[in-house]
N, C-alpha and C positions, 0 to 999 in steps of 0.2 A: 499938918493933918491934911485939911483938904486936898490940898496937891498930891498928897502919896496916895491917898483914898484914888483921887482922879485917876493916876497913873495906875494902880491897879485895878481900876474897870475897865481903862483902854487897853491895859495887857494883856487883860481876860478876854476881851473884846475882838483881839488879833488873833489870839490864840483858839479863839471858836471858829471864826474866819478860814482859819488854815485847815482844822482838823475839817470841818465842812468841806471846804473844797478839796482836800488828799481823799475825803472817802467818794468825791464824786469822779474825781482822774484814777481811783482804781476801778469806778464804775462799770468803765467801758475799756478795760482790760490794755493790752498791748497787743502791737503784731509786730514786733520781734521777733527774726527769724534764729530760730534755735537749732534748728539741724540744719546742714548742709545737704543740697539736692543737687542731680542732675535733671535735666530734662532729654529723654528719649522715644522720639515717634510719641506716640500721646500717652504715655504713663508719665510718673512722674515717679521716679529711684528715688526713694525716702533711706540714708546714709544713715540709719537708728534704728534701736531696736528698743521691742517693749511697744509699738505703737500697736494699741490697740484696731482690727479692722473695721472701720467706722465707711465702710461700704453700702450703695443704693443701685435697687435691680429697675430701676426707675426705665420706663419703654420707650422711651425720647417724643411722646405725644404730650405737646401744652397748650394749654388753651388760649386763645388770642387774648381773654384781662391777664390772664400772668406773664406773655409776652409784655404786654402795655408795662407792665410794671418793671418788669427787669429792665427794660427800653430807659424807661424812666428813671432806675437806681444807675445802670450805668452813664446817664449822663452828667453826674453830681463826681465821674471819677477822677481823682485827684482832689478833691474840694478840701481842703483844711477840714482838721479834728479844731471844735471848737468847744470847750465845758459848756452846755444847756443849750447851746447850739442846735437848730433846725431851721436852718435858712441857707443857700446855696454861696453864704458867707462861710458856713462853717457849722461842722455838724457833730453830735456827740452821739454813739451809736444807735441807742434809742430816738432821737432824735430824727435822725437820719431814717430809721423803718417807719417813723411817724410819718414823715414829709412823704417819704416816695408811696404809703401805700395810700392815703390822703390824695397824694393827687391822682389818683383810682377809684375815689369814692370810697376809700373801706377805712374806717376809723380805728386807730389802736390807742392802746392805754399809752402813754406818754415815759412808763419809767419800766425798763427790763424787765424788771423782776414781775411786773402787772400783766407785761406782755407776754411773760412764759405762760400763765393760766388763760388767757386768751385762745380762743380755739379750741382744736384737739389734739390733744397729744398723739404721734405718731414715731413708730422704732424708725434709727436710722436705714434700714434695708429699703424704707417705704418712701425716703424723701426723695420730692422731686422738685423744679424748679419754680421758687416763690413762696416755699415753707422756712420756716422762721429757723436759727439756730442759737439752742443758750449755750453760754459757758460761764463758769466759774474761773475767774483768771487768778483770783486772790488764793486759789487752791480752794479743799472745802467743796460745798455742794448750794451756798448762796450764787442766786443768777448774779452777773456784776457786766454781761456784755452777750449783745445778742447781734446776727449776721441774717441777712439773705438766702434762702439757697440760688446759684446764680446758673449752675449746670452741673450737670452729673458726665464726668467722663466714660467713655467706652468699655473703660476696666469697671465701672463704678467710684471713682471717686469722686466726692464731692467737693465745690465750690461752693465757696458763697465771697456774697460782696455785703461790705460794713466799712464803718466808721472807727479804724483804727486810730491810739491816740498817739501813734507817734508818725504812720504815713499819710491821717486822714482815709477819705475814701480806696478803697482797695479790694480784689479780689485777691482772696487764699484758699490754701484749700485742709480739708482735713487731715489730710496724710502729712503735713506738717506736725512735729512734734509738739512744738508749742498749744496750737489748735484741737489736736488731738487727745492733749492729755484734759485742757481745760473744759472738753464737751460735756456736756450733761444731757442737754437732748431735745427732739424738733418739735413744732407745734404747726399747727395745717389752720390756717386762718383763711382763705380762700377758697 
């Protein structure tokens, strides 16, 4: 009887850990490339239909503090994804943003859902490098992923740097079908 009770308790604990871990894996989404695209000149031509127009009219002027944030973000390109990670040995999405902004004397909340209400909500047409982008990678409207706007192409294409579950720290585009579909909103914190 005691042995059976112990086994049931152990099984419940194992299931609880598995459920919690799987919730966090979903929390930072995936960067799996869903659409095929080819590069021509400075435009990314995306071979998919029904993408939302998520372009910015950014004028190209970036402050020194934002340039510093982006340089710090870029030094982590290729760093692997690590659930709960916020160091150069591995990041999850919100751990990455916290670390980069912290290195520039700006504190963000640890969770992406909390970061999603920090600062000022801005229209995608007004985003500039250094702004935060939020995504619902599991569908719906619940924030589960965050990235930092890296640059805006001459055609308005918004690219962002983030810690993806499959590729670690990478630069992606809102013109990629996966990210276009998952995009929720942008916040300006600087």
